[in-house]
C-alpha positions in Angstrom: 28.7 21.9 13.8 31.4 21.5 16.3 31.2 19.9 19.7 32.1 23.3 21.2 28.9 24.8 19.9 26.8 22.0 21.5 28.7 22.4 24.8 28.1 26.1 24.7 24.4 25.7 24.1 24.1 23.1 26.8 25.9 25.3 29.3 23.7 28.3 28.3 20.6 26.1 28.8 21.9 24.9 32.2 22.5 28.5 33.4 19.1 29.6 32.3 17.5 26.6 34.2 19.6 27.5 37.3 18.5 31.1 37.2 14.8 30.0 36.8 15.1 27.6 39.7 16.7 30.2 41.9 13.9 32.7 41.1 11.3 30.1 41.9 13.0 29.3 45.2 13.2 33.0 46.1 9.5 33.5 45.3 8.5 30.4 47.3 10.6 31.5 50.3 9.1 35.0 50.1 5.6 33.6 50.0 6.2 31.3 52.9 7.6 34.2 55.0 4.6 36.5 54.2 2.3 33.6 55.0 4.0 33.0 58.3 3.8 36.7 59.1 0.1 36.8 58.3 -0.6 33.7 60.5 1.4 35.2 63.4 -0.9 38.1 64.1 -4.6 38.7 63.9 -7.5 36.4 64.9 -5.5 33.1 64.7 -3.0 34.4 67.3 -5.7 34.9 69.9 -7.5 31.7 69.1 -5.0 29.5 71.1 -4.6 31.9 74.0 -5.5 29.5 76.9 -4.2 26.2 75.4 -1.2 24.5 77.0 1.7 23.8 74.6 2.7 20.3 75.9 -0.6 19.1 77.4 0.4 19.1 81.0 1.1 21.7 83.7 4.8 22.8 84.0 4.5 22.4 87.8 3.8 19.2 89.7 0.3 19.0 91.1 -0.4 19.1 94.9 -2.4 15.9 94.8 
């Protein structure tokens, strides 16, 4: 068998692996987006309604 055949097989395998990795990445990204959208609304959004973001008042106190 010639070296060209092995190079062709290696290239074909690499392309298949790249396509598989791209599909995995797309699915993971889609799952993360849907998870983020699910967390944004619903009961979890109202849970933190009165909590300050940075732990202190944005205005100076009068004291």
